[in-house]
CHARMM-style PDB file with segment names, atoms N, HN, CA, C and O in Angstrom:
ATOM      1  N   UNK     1     -11.466  -1.610  -4.221  1.00  0.00      PROA
ATOM      2  CA  UNK     1     -10.261  -1.299  -5.459  1.00  0.00      PROA
ATOM      3  C   UNK     1      -9.218   0.171  -4.668  1.00  0.00      PROA
ATOM      4  O   UNK     1     -10.045   1.068  -4.505  1.00  0.00      PROA
ATOM      5  N   UNK     2      -7.919   0.636  -4.205  1.00  0.00      PROA
ATOM      6  HN  UNK     2      -7.248  -0.094  -4.337  1.00  0.00      PROA
ATOM      7  CA  UNK     2      -7.258   1.168  -4.453  1.00  0.00      PROA
ATOM      8  C   UNK     2      -6.752   1.964  -5.643  1.00  0.00      PROA
ATOM      9  O   UNK     2      -6.749   1.772  -6.859  1.00  0.00      PROA
ATOM     10  N   UNK     3      -6.423   2.705  -5.028  1.00  0.00      PROA
ATOM     11  HN  UNK     3      -6.425   2.861  -4.040  1.00  0.00      PROA
ATOM     12  CA  UNK     3      -5.136   3.391  -6.577  1.00  0.00      PROA
ATOM     13  C   UNK     3      -4.513   3.162  -7.070  1.00  0.00      PROA
ATOM     14  O   UNK     3      -4.351   3.809  -8.104  1.00  0.00      PROA
ATOM     15  N   UNK     4      -3.469   1.857  -6.712  1.00  0.00      PROA
ATOM     16  HN  UNK     4      -3.601   1.332  -5.871  1.00  0.00      PROA
ATOM     17  CA  UNK     4      -2.629   0.844  -7.221  1.00  0.00      PROA
ATOM     18  C   UNK     4      -2.945   0.186  -8.363  1.00  0.00      PROA
ATOM     19  O   UNK     4      -2.228   0.076  -9.357  1.00  0.00      PROA
ATOM     20  N   UNK     5      -4.424  -0.405  -8.142  1.00  0.00      PROA
ATOM     21  HN  UNK     5      -5.007  -0.316  -7.334  1.00  0.00      PROA
ATOM     22  CA  UNK     5      -5.029  -1.581  -8.722  1.00  0.00      PROA
ATOM     23  C   UNK     5      -5.232  -0.975 -10.416  1.00  0.00      PROA
ATOM     24  O   UNK     5      -5.292  -1.594 -11.479  1.00  0.00      PROA
ATOM     25  N   UNK     6      -5.286   0.179 -10.173  1.00  0.00      PROA
ATOM     26  HN  UNK     6      -5.237   0.682  -9.310  1.00  0.00      PROA
ATOM     27  CA  UNK     6      -5.378   0.861 -11.800  1.00  0.00      PROA
ATOM     28  C   UNK     6      -3.625   0.696 -12.404  1.00  0.00      PROA
ATOM     29  O   UNK     6      -3.256   0.031 -13.372  1.00  0.00      PROA
ATOM     30  N   UNK     7      -3.076   1.236 -11.805  1.00  0.00      PROA
ATOM     31  HN  UNK     7      -3.376   1.776 -11.019  1.00  0.00      PROA
ATOM     32  CA  UNK     7      -1.472   1.222 -12.114  1.00  0.00      PROA
ATOM     33  C   UNK     7      -1.033  -0.514 -12.415  1.00  0.00      PROA
ATOM     34  O   UNK     7      -0.274  -0.619 -13.378  1.00  0.00      PROA
ATOM     35  N   UNK     8      -1.336  -1.622 -11.854  1.00  0.00      PROA
ATOM     36  HN  UNK     8      -1.953  -1.537 -11.072  1.00  0.00      PROA
ATOM     37  CA  UNK     8      -1.060  -2.723 -11.678  1.00  0.00      PROA
ATOM     38  C   UNK     8      -1.216  -3.373 -13.336  1.00  0.00      PROA
ATOM     39  O   UNK     8      -0.365  -3.750 -14.141  1.00  0.00      PROA
ATOM     40  N   UNK     9      -3.320  -3.271 -13.423  1.00  0.00      PROA
ATOM     41  HN  UNK     9      -4.012  -2.965 -12.769  1.00  0.00      PROA
ATOM     42  CA  UNK     9      -3.365  -3.826 -14.602  1.00  0.00      PROA
ATOM     43  C   UNK     9      -2.880  -2.778 -15.761  1.00  0.00      PROA
ATOM     44  O   UNK     9      -2.833  -3.303 -16.874  1.00  0.00      PROA
ATOM     45  N   UNK    10      -2.564  -1.602 -15.722  1.00  0.00      PROA
ATOM     46  HN  UNK    10      -2.602  -1.175 -14.819  1.00  0.00      PROA
ATOM     47  CA  UNK    10      -1.633  -1.279 -17.227  1.00  0.00      PROA
ATOM     48  C   UNK    10      -0.255  -2.490 -17.151  1.00  0.00      PROA
ATOM     49  O   UNK    10       0.054  -3.284 -18.040  1.00  0.00      PROA
ATOM     50  N   UNK    11       0.230  -2.359 -16.157  1.00  0.00      PROA
ATOM     51  HN  UNK    11      -0.021  -1.714 -15.435  1.00  0.00      PROA
ATOM     52  CA  UNK    11       2.003  -3.110 -16.354  1.00  0.00      PROA
ATOM     53  C   UNK    11       1.412  -4.476 -16.256  1.00  0.00      PROA
ATOM     54  O   UNK    11       2.296  -5.291 -15.988  1.00  0.00      PROA
ATOM     55  N   UNK    12       0.231  -5.018 -16.376  1.00  0.00      PROA
ATOM     56  HN  UNK    12      -0.487  -4.357 -16.594  1.00  0.00      PROA
ATOM     57  CA  UNK    12      -0.205  -6.482 -16.635  1.00  0.00      PROA
ATOM     58  C   UNK    12      -0.372  -6.306 -18.284  1.00  0.00      PROA
ATOM     59  O   UNK    12       0.152  -7.008 -19.149  1.00  0.00      PROA
ATOM     60  N   UNK    13      -0.917  -5.603 -18.394  1.00  0.00      PROA
ATOM     61  HN  UNK    13      -1.343  -5.034 -17.691  1.00  0.00      PROA
ATOM     62  CA  UNK    13      -1.293  -5.378 -20.300  1.00  0.00      PROA
ATOM     63  C   UNK    13      -0.183  -5.006 -20.690  1.00  0.00      PROA
ATOM     64  O   UNK    13       0.190  -5.646 -21.674  1.00  0.00      PROA
ATOM     65  N   UNK    14       0.735  -4.003 -20.239  1.00  0.00      PROA
ATOM     66  HN  UNK    14       0.432  -3.483 -19.440  1.00  0.00      PROA
ATOM     67  CA  UNK    14       1.961  -4.046 -21.001  1.00  0.00      PROA
ATOM     68  C   UNK    14       2.918  -5.005 -21.271  1.00  0.00      PROA
ATOM     69  O   UNK    14       3.604  -5.065 -22.291  1.00  0.00      PROA
ATOM     70  N   UNK    15       2.947  -5.984 -20.029  1.00  0.00      PROA
ATOM     71  HN  UNK    15       2.389  -5.935 -19.201  1.00  0.00      PROA
ATOM     72  CA  UNK    15       3.440  -7.359 -19.694  1.00  0.00      PROA
ATOM     73  C   UNK    15       3.236  -8.246 -21.157  1.00  0.00      PROA
ATOM     74  O   UNK    15       3.625  -8.876 -22.141  1.00  0.00      PROA
ATOM     75  N   UNK    16       2.522  -7.812 -20.524  1.00  0.00      PROA
ATOM     76  HN  UNK    16       2.206  -7.300 -19.725  1.00  0.00      PROA
ATOM     77  CA  UNK    16       1.508  -8.990 -21.676  1.00  0.00      PROA
ATOM     78  C   UNK    16       1.775  -8.773 -23.734  1.00  0.00      PROA
ATOM     79  O   UNK    16       1.841  -9.565 -24.674  1.00  0.00      PROA
ATOM     80  N   UNK    17       1.853  -7.259 -23.585  1.00  0.00      PROA
ATOM     81  HN  UNK    17       1.800  -6.616 -22.821  1.00  0.00      PROA
ATOM     82  CA  UNK    17       2.003  -6.930 -24.854  1.00  0.00      PROA
ATOM     83  C   UNK    17       3.300  -7.081 -25.688  1.00  0.00      PROA
ATOM     84  O   UNK    17       3.564  -7.393 -26.849  1.00  0.00      PROA
ATOM     85  N   UNK    18       4.058  -6.689 -24.475  1.00  0.00      PROA
ATOM     86  HN  UNK    18       3.844  -6.436 -23.531  1.00  0.00      PROA
ATOM     87  CA  UNK    18       5.846  -6.893 -24.573  1.00  0.00      PROA
ATOM     88  C   UNK    18       6.107  -8.293 -25.013  1.00  0.00      PROA
ATOM     89  O   UNK    18       6.912  -8.481 -25.925  1.00  0.00      PROA
ATOM     90  N   UNK    19       5.452  -9.361 -24.402  1.00  0.00      PROA
ATOM     91  HN  UNK    19       4.798  -9.208 -23.662  1.00  0.00      PROA
ATOM     92  CA  UNK    19       5.513 -10.999 -24.408  1.00  0.00      PROA
ATOM     93  C   UNK    19       5.388 -11.358 -25.948  1.00  0.00      PROA
ATOM     94  O   UNK    19       6.224 -11.721 -26.776  1.00  0.00      PROA
ATOM     95  N   UNK    20       3.502 -11.024 -26.039  1.00  0.00      PROA
ATOM     96  HN  UNK    20       2.824 -10.729 -25.366  1.00  0.00      PROA
ATOM     97  CA  UNK    20       2.740 -11.042 -27.124  1.00  0.00      PROA
ATOM     98  C   UNK    20       3.967 -10.652 -28.514  1.00  0.00      PROA
ATOM     99  O   UNK    20       4.284 -11.645 -29.167  1.00  0.00      PROA
ATOM    100  N   UNK    21       4.477  -9.602 -28.853  1.00  0.00      PROA
ATOM    101  HN  UNK    21       4.219  -8.795 -28.322  1.00  0.00      PROA
ATOM    102  CA  UNK    21       5.200  -8.783 -29.486  1.00  0.00      PROA
ATOM    103  C   UNK    21       6.446  -9.734 -29.322  1.00  0.00      PROA
ATOM    104  O   UNK    21       6.236 -10.367 -30.357  1.00  0.00      PROA
ATOM    105  N   UNK    22       6.972 -10.004 -29.084  1.00  0.00      PROA
ATOM    106  HN  UNK    22       7.143  -9.490 -28.243  1.00  0.00      PROA
ATOM    107  CA  UNK    22       8.649 -11.227 -28.324  1.00  0.00      PROA
ATOM    108  C   UNK    22       7.970 -12.480 -29.506  1.00  0.00      PROA
ATOM    109  O   UNK    22       8.402 -12.711 -30.636  1.00  0.00      PROA
ATOM    110  N   UNK    23       7.218 -12.908 -29.058  1.00  0.00      PROA
ATOM    111  HN  UNK    23       6.867 -12.721 -28.141  1.00  0.00      PROA
ATOM    112  CA  UNK    23       6.724 -14.330 -29.264  1.00  0.00      PROA
ATOM    113  C   UNK    23       5.874 -14.032 -31.188  1.00  0.00      PROA
ATOM    114  O   UNK    23       5.448 -14.902 -31.948  1.00  0.00      PROA
ATOM    115  N   UNK    24       5.904 -12.991 -31.333  1.00  0.00      PROA
ATOM    116  HN  UNK    24       6.250 -12.285 -30.715  1.00  0.00      PROA
ATOM    117  CA  UNK    24       4.858 -12.639 -32.645  1.00  0.00      PROA
ATOM    118  C   UNK    24       6.639 -12.774 -33.832  1.00  0.00      PROA
ATOM    119  O   UNK    24       6.783 -13.326 -34.924  1.00  0.00      PROA
ATOM    120  N   UNK    25       7.484 -12.145 -33.120  1.00  0.00      PROA
ATOM    121  HN  UNK    25       7.367 -11.697 -32.234  1.00  0.00      PROA
ATOM    122  CA  UNK    25       8.577 -11.744 -33.692  1.00  0.00      PROA
ATOM    123  C   UNK    25       9.880 -13.140 -34.004  1.00  0.00      PROA
ATOM    124  O   UNK    25      11.006 -13.077 -34.497  1.00  0.00      PROA
ATOM    125  N   UNK    26       9.108 -14.267 -33.475  1.00  0.00      PROA
ATOM    126  HN  UNK    26       8.193 -14.318 -33.075  1.00  0.00      PROA
ATOM    127  CA  UNK    26       9.604 -15.179 -33.983  1.00  0.00      PROA
ATOM    128  C   UNK    26       8.966 -16.302 -35.093  1.00  0.00      PROA
ATOM    129  O   UNK    26       9.379 -17.398 -35.472  1.00  0.00      PROA
ATOM    130  N   UNK    27       7.753 -15.495 -35.431  1.00  0.00      PROA
ATOM    131  HN  UNK    27       7.417 -14.605 -35.123  1.00  0.00      PROA
ATOM    132  CA  UNK    27       6.588 -15.944 -36.018  1.00  0.00      PROA
ATOM    133  C   UNK    27       6.877 -17.707 -36.129  1.00  0.00      PROA
ATOM    134  O   UNK    27       7.377 -18.336 -37.061  1.00  0.00      PROA
ATOM    135  N   UNK    28       6.569 -17.998 -35.346  1.00  0.00      PROA
ATOM    136  HN  UNK    28       6.163 -17.487 -34.588  1.00  0.00      PROA
ATOM    137  CA  UNK    28       6.112 -19.151 -35.108  1.00  0.00      PROA
ATOM    138  C   UNK    28       4.409 -19.161 -35.553  1.00  0.00      PROA
ATOM    139  O   UNK    28       3.619 -18.227 -35.690  1.00  0.00      PROA
ATOM    140  N   UNK    29       4.243 -20.629 -35.705  1.00  0.00      PROA
ATOM    141  HN  UNK    29       4.885 -21.388 -35.594  1.00  0.00      PROA
ATOM    142  CA  UNK    29       2.394 -20.954 -36.323  1.00  0.00      PROA
ATOM    143  C   UNK    29       1.647 -21.091 -34.529  1.00  0.00      PROA
ATOM    144  O   UNK    29       2.001 -21.396 -33.390  1.00  0.00      PROA
ATOM    145  N   UNK    30       0.605 -20.696 -35.177  1.00  0.00      PROA
ATOM    146  HN  UNK    30       0.318 -20.449 -36.103  1.00  0.00      PROA
ATOM    147  CA  UNK    30      -0.030 -20.826 -33.675  1.00  0.00      PROA
ATOM    148  C   UNK    30      -0.521 -22.160 -33.368  1.00  0.00      PROA
ATOM    149  O   UNK    30      -1.440 -22.181 -32.549  1.00  0.00      PROA
ATOM    150  N   UNK    31      -0.158 -23.201 -33.797  1.00  0.00      PROA
ATOM    151  HN  UNK    31       0.587 -23.184 -34.463  1.00  0.00      PROA
ATOM    152  CA  UNK    31      -0.055 -24.331 -32.602  1.00  0.00      PROA
ATOM    153  C   UNK    31       1.746 -24.479 -32.003  1.00  0.00      PROA
ATOM    154  O   UNK    31       2.183 -25.180 -31.091  1.00  0.00      PROA
ATOM    155  N   UNK    32       2.207 -23.880 -32.585  1.00  0.00      PROA
ATOM    156  HN  UNK    32       1.852 -23.310 -33.327  1.00  0.00      PROA
ATOM    157  CA  UNK    32       3.433 -23.648 -31.930  1.00  0.00      PROA
ATOM    158  C   UNK    32       3.441 -23.323 -30.205  1.00  0.00      PROA
ATOM    159  O   UNK    32       3.722 -23.810 -29.110  1.00  0.00      PROA
ATOM    160  N   UNK    33       2.571 -21.366 -31.315  1.00  0.00      PROA
ATOM    161  HN  UNK    33       2.342 -20.971 -32.204  1.00  0.00      PROA
ATOM    162  CA  UNK    33       2.576 -20.941 -29.956  1.00  0.00      PROA
ATOM    163  C   UNK    33       1.782 -21.349 -28.261  1.00  0.00      PROA
ATOM    164  O   UNK    33       2.230 -21.116 -27.138  1.00  0.00      PROA
ATOM    165  N   UNK    34       0.325 -22.103 -28.719  1.00  0.00      PROA
ATOM    166  HN  UNK    34      -0.038 -22.292 -29.631  1.00  0.00      PROA
ATOM    167  CA  UNK    34      -0.098 -22.470 -28.506  1.00  0.00      PROA
ATOM    168  C   UNK    34       0.472 -23.059 -27.228  1.00  0.00      PROA
ATOM    169  O   UNK    34       0.182 -22.601 -26.123  1.00  0.00      PROA
ATOM    170  N   UNK    35       1.302 -24.099 -27.410  1.00  0.00      PROA
ATOM    171  HN  UNK    35       1.538 -24.472 -28.307  1.00  0.00      PROA
ATOM    172  CA  UNK    35       1.904 -25.024 -26.806  1.00  0.00      PROA
ATOM    173  C   UNK    35       2.950 -24.681 -26.483  1.00  0.00      PROA
ATOM    174  O   UNK    35       3.516 -25.579 -25.861  1.00  0.00      PROA
ATOM    175  N   UNK    36       3.751 -23.472 -26.626  1.00  0.00      PROA
ATOM    176  HN  UNK    36       3.291 -22.743 -27.131  1.00  0.00      PROA
ATOM    177  CA  UNK    36       5.118 -22.896 -25.777  1.00  0.00      PROA
ATOM    178  C   UNK    36       3.812 -21.997 -24.256  1.00  0.00      PROA
ATOM    179  O   UNK    36       3.810 -21.961 -23.025  1.00  0.00      PROA
ATOM    180  N   UNK    37       3.006 -21.496 -25.280  1.00  0.00      PROA
ATOM    181  HN  UNK    37       3.008 -21.524 -26.280  1.00  0.00      PROA
ATOM    182  CA  UNK    37       2.395 -20.597 -24.015  1.00  0.00      PROA
ATOM    183  C   UNK    37       2.165 -21.672 -22.510  1.00  0.00      PROA
ATOM    184  O   UNK    37       2.796 -21.815 -21.462  1.00  0.00      PROA
ATOM    185  N   UNK    38       0.790 -22.339 -23.158  1.00  0.00      PROA
ATOM    186  HN  UNK    38       0.278 -22.222 -24.009  1.00  0.00      PROA
ATOM    187  CA  UNK    38       1.405 -23.900 -21.978  1.00  0.00      PROA
ATOM    188  C   UNK    38       2.010 -24.052 -21.611  1.00  0.00      PROA
ATOM    189  O   UNK    38       2.099 -24.051 -20.383  1.00  0.00      PROA
ATOM    190  N   UNK    39       3.178 -24.382 -22.647  1.00  0.00      PROA
ATOM    191  HN  UNK    39       3.106 -24.383 -23.645  1.00  0.00      PROA
ATOM    192  CA  UNK    39       4.213 -24.862 -21.379  1.00  0.00      PROA
ATOM    193  C   UNK    39       4.881 -23.894 -20.075  1.00  0.00      PROA
ATOM    194  O   UNK    39       5.089 -24.111 -18.881  1.00  0.00      PROA
ATOM    195  N   UNK    40       5.097 -22.671 -21.033  1.00  0.00      PROA
ATOM    196  HN  UNK    40       4.928 -22.495 -22.003  1.00  0.00      PROA
ATOM    197  CA  UNK    40       4.827 -21.778 -19.546  1.00  0.00      PROA
ATOM    198  C   UNK    40       4.215 -21.577 -18.905  1.00  0.00      PROA
ATOM    199  O   UNK    40       4.646 -21.664 -17.756  1.00  0.00      PROA
ATOM    200  N   UNK    41       3.108 -21.256 -19.029  1.00  0.00      PROA
ATOM    201  HN  UNK    41       2.758 -21.185 -19.963  1.00  0.00      PROA
ATOM    202  CA  UNK    41       2.125 -21.555 -17.924  1.00  0.00      PROA
ATOM    203  C   UNK    41       2.124 -22.280 -16.396  1.00  0.00      PROA
ATOM    204  O   UNK    41       2.058 -21.959 -15.210  1.00  0.00      PROA
ATOM    205  N   UNK    42       2.265 -23.712 -17.412  1.00  0.00      PROA
ATOM    206  HN  UNK    42       2.318 -23.973 -18.376  1.00  0.00      PROA
ATOM    207  CA  UNK    42       2.122 -24.829 -16.291  1.00  0.00      PROA
ATOM    208  C   UNK    42       3.341 -24.369 -15.402  1.00  0.00      PROA
ATOM    209  O   UNK    42       3.259 -24.287 -14.176  1.00  0.00      PROA
ATOM    210  N   UNK    43       4.492 -24.073 -16.132  1.00  0.00      PROA
ATOM    211  HN  UNK    43       4.558 -24.140 -17.128  1.00  0.00      PROA
ATOM    212  CA  UNK    43       6.208 -23.981 -15.721  1.00  0.00      PROA
ATOM    213  C   UNK    43       5.688 -22.784 -14.027  1.00  0.00      PROA
ATOM    214  O   UNK    43       5.843 -23.078 -12.841  1.00  0.00      PROA
ATOM    215  N   UNK    44       5.057 -21.431 -14.661  1.00  0.00      PROA
ATOM    216  HN  UNK    44       4.930 -21.193 -15.624  1.00  0.00      PROA
ATOM    217  CA  UNK    44       4.691 -20.551 -13.660  1.00  0.00      PROA
ATOM    218  C   UNK    44       3.715 -21.513 -12.057  1.00  0.00      PROA
ATOM    219  O   UNK    44       3.972 -21.512 -10.853  1.00  0.00      PROA
ATOM    220  N   UNK    45       2.665 -22.161 -12.822  1.00  0.00      PROA
ATOM    221  HN  UNK    45       2.456 -22.161 -13.800  1.00  0.00      PROA
ATOM    222  CA  UNK    45       2.058 -22.822 -11.672  1.00  0.00      PROA
ATOM    223  C   UNK    45       2.789 -23.413 -10.661  1.00  0.00      PROA
ATOM    224  O   UNK    45       3.085 -23.054  -9.521  1.00  0.00      PROA
ATOM    225  N   UNK    46       3.053 -24.552 -11.427  1.00  0.00      PROA
ATOM    226  HN  UNK    46       2.813 -24.843 -12.353  1.00  0.00      PROA
ATOM    227  CA  UNK    46       3.908 -25.227 -10.739  1.00  0.00      PROA
ATOM    228  C   UNK    46       5.337 -24.593  -9.795  1.00  0.00      PROA
ATOM    229  O   UNK    46       5.680 -25.216  -8.790  1.00  0.00      PROA
ATOM    230  N   UNK    47       6.023 -23.457 -10.178  1.00  0.00      PROA
ATOM    231  HN  UNK    47       5.745 -22.950 -10.994  1.00  0.00      PROA
ATOM    232  CA  UNK    47       6.721 -22.836  -8.932  1.00  0.00      PROA
ATOM    233  C   UNK    47       5.774 -22.011  -8.265  1.00  0.00      PROA
ATOM    234  O   UNK    47       6.145 -21.812  -7.109  1.00  0.00      PROA
ATOM    235  N   UNK    48       4.460 -21.329  -8.596  1.00  0.00      PROA
ATOM    236  HN  UNK    48       4.158 -21.491  -9.535  1.00  0.00      PROA
ATOM    237  CA  UNK    48       3.602 -21.274  -7.439  1.00  0.00      PROA
ATOM    238  C   UNK    48       3.248 -22.116  -6.358  1.00  0.00      PROA
ATOM    239  O   UNK    48       3.155 -21.865  -5.157  1.00  0.00      PROA
ATOM    240  N   UNK    49       2.997 -23.572  -7.252  1.00  0.00      PROA
ATOM    241  HN  UNK    49       3.073 -23.775  -8.228  1.00  0.00      PROA
ATOM    242  CA  UNK    49       2.328 -24.115  -6.169  1.00  0.00      PROA
ATOM    243  C   UNK    49       3.297 -24.692  -5.061  1.00  0.00      PROA
ATOM    244  O   UNK    49       3.144 -25.000  -3.879  1.00  0.00      PROA
ATOM    245  N   UNK    50       4.549 -24.711  -6.100  1.00  0.00      PROA
ATOM    246  HN  UNK    50       4.674 -24.461  -7.061  1.00  0.00      PROA
ATOM    247  CA  UNK    50       5.462 -24.985  -5.013  1.00  0.00      PROA
ATOM    248  C   UNK    50       5.992 -24.055  -3.700  1.00  0.00      PROA
ATOM    249  O   UNK    50       6.465 -24.356  -2.604  1.00  0.00      PROA
ATOM    250  N   UNK    51       5.700 -22.882  -4.309  1.00  0.00      PROA
ATOM    251  HN  UNK    51       5.315 -22.638  -5.199  1.00  0.00      PROA
ATOM    252  CA  UNK    51       6.335 -21.880  -3.543  1.00  0.00      PROA
ATOM    253  C   UNK    51       5.165 -21.603  -2.107  1.00  0.00      PROA
ATOM    254  O   UNK    51       5.476 -21.213  -0.982  1.00  0.00      PROA
ATOM    255  N   UNK    52       3.791 -21.955  -2.622  1.00  0.00      PROA
ATOM    256  HN  UNK    52       3.538 -22.272  -3.536  1.00  0.00      PROA
ATOM    257  CA  UNK    52       2.948 -22.122  -1.484  1.00  0.00      PROA
ATOM    258  C   UNK    52       3.037 -23.028  -0.325  1.00  0.00      PROA
ATOM    259  O   UNK    52       3.036 -22.949   0.904  1.00  0.00      PROA
ATOM    260  N   UNK    53       3.149 -24.340  -1.677  1.00  0.00      PROA
ATOM    261  HN  UNK    53       3.149 -24.404  -2.675  1.00  0.00      PROA
ATOM    262  CA  UNK    53       3.729 -25.361   0.028  1.00  0.00      PROA
ATOM    263  C   UNK    53       4.595 -24.758   1.120  1.00  0.00      PROA
ATOM    264  O   UNK    53       4.120 -24.512   2.228  1.00  0.00      PROA
ATOM    265  N   UNK    54       5.675 -24.554   0.858  1.00  0.00      PROA
ATOM    266  HN  UNK    54       6.061 -24.754  -0.042  1.00  0.00      PROA
ATOM    267  CA  UNK    54       7.050 -24.570   1.187  1.00  0.00      PROA
ATOM    268  C   UNK    54       6.497 -23.475   2.228  1.00  0.00      PROA
ATOM    269  O   UNK    54       6.809 -23.873   3.351  1.00  0.00      PROA
ATOM    270  N   UNK    55       5.910 -22.448   2.294  1.00  0.00      PROA
ATOM    271  HN  UNK    55       5.656 -22.125   1.383  1.00  0.00      PROA
ATOM    272  CA  UNK    55       4.993 -21.363   2.994  1.00  0.00      PROA
ATOM    273  C   UNK    55       4.242 -22.129   3.960  1.00  0.00      PROA
ATOM    274  O   UNK    55       4.491 -21.936   5.150  1.00  0.00      PROA
ATOM    275  N   UNK    56       3.502 -22.831   3.683  1.00  0.00      PROA
ATOM    276  HN  UNK    56       3.299 -22.987   2.716  1.00  0.00      PROA
ATOM    277  CA  UNK    56       2.733 -23.159   5.411  1.00  0.00      PROA
ATOM    278  C   UNK    56       2.827 -23.762   5.938  1.00  0.00      PROA
ATOM    279  OT1 UNK    56       2.212 -23.751   7.004  1.00  0.00      PROA
TER     280      UNK     56
END
Protein backbone atom coordinates (compact mmCIF):
# COMPACT_ATOMS: atom_id res chain seq x y z
CA UNK A 1 0.00 0.00 0.00
CA UNK A 2 1.49 3.32 -1.02
CA UNK A 3 0.63 6.88 -0.01
CA UNK A 4 -1.86 7.27 -2.86
CA UNK A 5 -4.08 4.32 -1.93
CA UNK A 6 -5.77 6.25 0.87
CA UNK A 7 -6.47 9.14 -1.50
CA UNK A 8 -7.98 6.75 -4.05
CA UNK A 9 -10.23 5.18 -1.42
CA UNK A 10 -11.47 8.60 -0.27
CA UNK A 11 -12.08 9.62 -3.89
CA UNK A 12 -14.07 6.47 -4.67
CA UNK A 13 -16.18 6.84 -1.53
CA UNK A 14 -16.86 10.48 -2.38
CA UNK A 15 -17.87 9.55 -5.92
CA UNK A 16 -20.24 6.88 -4.60
CA UNK A 17 -21.82 9.33 -2.17
CA UNK A 18 -22.23 11.87 -4.95
CA UNK A 19 -23.81 9.32 -7.29
CA UNK A 20 -26.07 8.02 -4.52
CA UNK A 21 -27.26 11.50 -3.63
CA UNK A 22 -27.98 12.28 -7.28
CA UNK A 23 -29.98 9.06 -7.57
CA UNK A 24 -31.86 9.86 -4.37
CA UNK A 25 -32.81 13.22 -5.87
CA UNK A 26 -34.92 11.42 -8.46
CA UNK A 27 -36.89 9.72 -5.66
CA UNK A 28 -36.98 6.41 -7.50
CA UNK A 29 -38.27 3.22 -5.99
CA UNK A 30 -35.67 0.74 -4.75
CA UNK A 31 -36.52 -1.67 -7.56
CA UNK A 32 -36.02 0.97 -10.25
CA UNK A 33 -32.78 2.13 -8.59
CA UNK A 34 -31.37 -1.40 -8.54
CA UNK A 35 -32.31 -1.89 -12.19
CA UNK A 36 -30.53 1.34 -13.16
CA UNK A 37 -27.47 0.42 -11.10
CA UNK A 38 -27.27 -2.99 -12.78
CA UNK A 39 -27.66 -1.41 -16.21
CA UNK A 40 -24.80 1.04 -15.56
CA UNK A 41 -22.62 -1.69 -14.07
CA UNK A 42 -23.15 -3.88 -17.14
CA UNK A 43 -22.27 -0.97 -19.44
CA UNK A 44 -19.02 -0.30 -17.56
CA UNK A 45 -18.12 -4.00 -17.51
CA UNK A 46 -18.78 -4.32 -21.24
CA UNK A 47 -16.67 -1.26 -22.07
CA UNK A 48 -13.85 -2.48 -19.81
CA UNK A 49 -13.88 -5.91 -21.43
CA UNK A 50 -13.90 -4.36 -24.90
CA UNK A 51 -10.92 -2.16 -24.05
CA UNK A 52 -9.04 -5.13 -22.59
CA UNK A 53 -9.72 -7.18 -25.73
CA UNK A 54 -8.47 -4.41 -27.98
CA UNK A 55 -5.29 -3.85 -25.95
CA UNK A 56 -4.26 -7.54 -26.00
